[in-house]
TIPA-477611 format. One record per residue (C-alpha): x, y negated, z; residue in one letter. Coordinates in steps of 0.05 Angstrom, whole numbers, padded with zeros to 5 digits, always signed. Example, Ala and Ser with C-alpha at 12.3 -4.5 7.8 and 13.67 -1.06 7.14 Angstrom:
BEGIN
+00246+00090+00156A;+00273+00021+00143S;
***
This chain:
BEGIN
+00945+00672-00296X;+00930+00734-00256X;+00951+00783-00310X;+01020+00751-00318X;+01030+00747-00243X;+01018+00821-00232X;+01057+00841-00294X;+01117+00800-00270X;+01112+00827-00199X;+01114+00898-00223X;+01172+00887-00271X;+01212+00850-00218X;+01205+00911-00174X;+01231+00961-00225X;+01168+00984-00261X;+01164+00987-00336X;+01101+00953-00361X;+01061+00945-00426X;+00994+00919-00446X;+00936+00966-00461X;+00870+00941-00491X;+00805+00977-00476X;+00733+00952-00484X;+00757+00881-00491X;+00796+00883-00425X;+00871+00878-00417X;+00902+00932-00373X;+00974+00938-00350X;+01004+01007-00358X;+01060+01010-00306X;+01110+01067-00302X;+01168+01087-00258X;+01218+01144-00259X;+01239+01162-00188X;+01276+01225-00167X;+01261+01257-00234X;+01187+01244-00230X;+01148+01198-00277X;+01090+01160-00245X;+01042+01116-00282X;+00980+01075-00265X;+00933+01030-00304X;+00918+00964-00271X;+00859+00919-00290X;+00870+00848-00265X;+00800+00821-00253X;+00796+00746-00250X;+00747+00717-00200X;+00715+00663-00243X;+00641+00679-00247X;+00597+00620-00229X;+00533+00659-00216X;+00507+00726-00192X;+00487+00746-00262X;+00555+00729-00292X;+00590+00769-00237X;+00546+00830-00252X;+00560+00823-00327X;+00635+00823-00313X;+00627+00884-00269X;+00590+00923-00323X;+00643+00903-00375X;+00698+00928-00328X;+00663+00994-00318X;+00654+01005-00392X;+00728+00988-00405X;+00751+01036-00350X;+00705+01091-00377X;+00733+01083-00447X;+00805+01084-00421X;+00794+01147-00381X;+00758+01184-00437X;+00800+01245-00453X;+00846+01227-00395X;+00806+01244-00333X;+00867+01243-00289X;+00884+01171-00306X;+00898+01129-00243X;+00860+01064-00256X;+00862+01007-00206X;+00822+00943-00205X;+00857+00883-00173X;+00808+00827-00158X;+00839+00758-00162X;+00813+00733-00095X;+00843+00794-00060X;+00909+00786-00096X;+00914+00713-00077X;+00892+00720-00005X;+00924+00788+00010X;+00983+00795-00039X;+01028+00815+00019X;+00985+00879+00023X;+00965+00888-00050X;+01035+00882-00079X;+01065+00938-00037X;+01002+00979-00047X;+01011+00978-00122X;+01084+00997-00114X;+01065+01054-00069X;+01020+01082-00124X;+01082+01081-00168X;+01124+01119-00118X;+01161+01058-00092X;+01154+01064-00016X;+01190+01085+00047X;+01169+01156+00061X;+01152+01177+00132X;+01133+01248+00147X;+01073+01260+00192X;+01111+01314+00229X;+01157+01259+00254X;+01098+01218+00280X;+01051+01222+00338X;+00977+01206+00331X;+00945+01180+00393X;+00886+01140+00418X;+00899+01066+00424X;+00861+01004+00445X;+00820+00959+00399X;+00869+00901+00405X;+00928+00943+00380X;+00888+00974+00323X;+00857+00907+00306X;+00923+00870+00300X;+00952+00925+00256X;+00892+00931+00210X;+00883+00856+00204X;+00954+00852+00177X;+00956+00916+00136X;+00886+00936+00112X;+00853+00903+00051X;+00790+00890+00091X;+00821+00879+00159X;+00792+00905+00225X;+00722+00936+00229X;+00667+00949+00279X;+00687+01015+00311X;+00685+01059+00373X;+00749+01099+00369X;+00818+01073+00350X;+00881+01113+00334X;+00952+01095+00317X;+01010+01134+00286X;+01077+01123+00318X;+01143+01146+00288X;+01186+01182+00339X;+01225+01133+00381X;+01184+01073+00358X;+01137+01032+00402X;+01104+00996+00344X;+01053+01034+00302X;+01066+01052+00229X;+00993+01069+00216X;+00924+01060+00246X;+00853+01087+00237X;+00784+01072+00265X;+00721+01114+00273X;+00649+01095+00289X;+00606+01118+00347X;+00563+01179+00336X;+00500+01177+00294X;+00454+01233+00319X;+00397+01273+00289X;+00364+01340+00303X;+00371+01397+00254X;+00339+01465+00269X;+00336+01447+00342X;+00410+01428+00343X;+00435+01358+00356X;+00483+01337+00301X;+00534+01283+00317X;+00561+01248+00256X;+00617+01197+00255X;+00644+01150+00202X;+00718+01145+00188X;+00719+01070+00176X;+00791+01048+00166X;+00860+01077+00153X;+00923+01039+00135X;+00999+01045+00140X;+01051+00990+00141X;+01064+00955+00074X;+01118+00991+00035X;+01109+01054+00078X;+01072+01117+00062X;+01061+01167+00118X;+01060+01234+00082X;+01006+01275+00116X;+00986+01216+00159X;+00912+01217+00144X;+00909+01291+00159X;+00945+01282+00225X;+00898+01226+00249X;+00837+01267+00227X;+00861+01329+00264X;+00872+01288+00327X;+00803+01256+00323X;+00771+01324+00314X;+00809+01353+00372X;+00790+01295+00418X;+00717+01283+00399X;+00693+01350+00370X;+00647+01319+00318X;+00597+01360+00278X;+00605+01316+00217X;+00650+01261+00191X;+00635+01216+00132X;+00677+01163+00097X;+00679+01121+00033X;+00731+01117-00022X;+00740+01048-00050X;+00730+01057-00125X;+00775+00998-00142X;+00834+01038-00115X;+00816+01111-00106X;+00782+01169-00141X;+00771+01204-00074X;+00822+01260-00085X;+00854+01245-00018X;+00788+01264+00016X;+00778+01328-00023X;+00848+01350-00004X;+00827+01342+00069X;+00765+01386+00059X;+00713+01331+00047X;+00659+01340-00006X;+00629+01286-00049X;+00562+01263-00022X;+00536+01206-00065X;+00556+01135-00082X;+00549+01067-00051X;+00526+01011-00097X;+00574+00954-00116X;+00575+00895-00068X;+00568+00823-00092X;+00614+00773-00058X;+00613+00698-00054X;+00684+00670-00061X;+00711+00604-00035X;+00763+00579-00085X;+00795+00536-00031X;+00824+00595+00008X;+00799+00655-00033X;+00759+00681+00026X;+00698+00724+00011X;+00633+00742+00043X;+00581+00793+00021X;+00516+00766-00010X;+00461+00803+00027X;+00401+00775-00010X;+00402+00752-00082X;+00353+00698-00106X;+00313+00720-00167X;+00333+00660-00210X;+00383+00682-00263X;+00426+00620-00253X;+00430+00634-00178X;+00493+00613-00143X;+00520+00558-00099X;+00556+00500-00132X;+00631+00503-00121X;+00629+00577-00104X;+00653+00636-00146X;+00625+00707-00148X;+00654+00777-00155X;+00620+00845-00156X;+00666+00901-00134X;+00668+00972-00163X;+00628+01004-00107X;+00650+01065-00067X;+00641+01140-00066X;+00616+01175-00003X;+00651+01237+00024X;+00629+01283+00081X;+00666+01335+00123X;+00619+01385+00155X;+00649+01417+00217X;+00589+01459+00240X;+00544+01508+00204X;+00485+01460+00193X;+00458+01445+00124X;+00438+01372+00110X;+00386+01385+00055X;+00363+01314+00045X;+00376+01242+00066X;+00314+01246+00111X;+00345+01304+00149X;+00404+01259+00167X;+00362+01204+00198X;
***
C-alpha cells in the first residue's frame, strides 16, 4: 500500500514519522533533526485508483479540503501530495526529493558552480532522468556545472519569446519551463544563478513560471522577485496501470461514468503562476498580454 511504502522509506532514511488524520485523509508527518535544525513536512499519499473522470475529481476535491483543514492555523505548513503513479514510475526521483525537503541532501553552493548554455540533448538527458515531468518543449537550455566537473548537477529550460505591444513598446515574455538538480543534491542558490545567466544572455522583458502545487507553495519564486499572477486549473490524467504512465485528458466526455475500461484517472493539484517583470510596463489585463 502506498502509505506504508512511503512511511517505511522515510523511516529507513532517518526520518521520524507519525500518522495525522485530516478531513478523512491520512497524512504522514515526517521530521528530522539535522545540524541543530528541526525540519518537518506533511505528506499526503494519493492512491491512483479512480475508475472515471468524476471519481478522480471527487478525490481531488477531498484532498484539497483535507489539506485546507490541516493548514488552518498553520499557514507555513509544508504539505506535499505524492501521486501513486508518479511514486511507482519515478520513485528514484520522488524519494530523494522528499528527503531533500527534510534536509537530507548533498549541499552544493551556487558560487562553486558555473551556469552556461547547453544543447538540447544534454539538457534533455538530464531532465529526463531528474525532473518529475522529464524534458519539455523549449528554446533555451542551461546547465549548472560544479567546478572541475564535466557532468551537470542541474539543468533548466526556457521557452521562446511570446511578444505583444504595450504603449508602443514590444514586450518579450519567456516561460521558465523546467529546473532540476541531481537526486540527493540541492544546489543552494542554483535557481537564482541560472535565472541571472538567462537574463544576462537574453535580456527578457518578462519571465513567467508555474509552481507545482503538489510540491511547492511558490516561496522559491517570491524569493527571486517573482509575483503571484493567477492559478492554472488542475489537470486530469489517464493512467495506465501496466506501467503507471500518464497522459493528460484534453477533452472530457459529458457522461458522468466517462472513462476507458482498464484505465485509471488522477487529477493533480494544479499550479500557481508567477511573473517577473524586468521592464517598466504594466500588464493591466490578460488581453494586454496577448
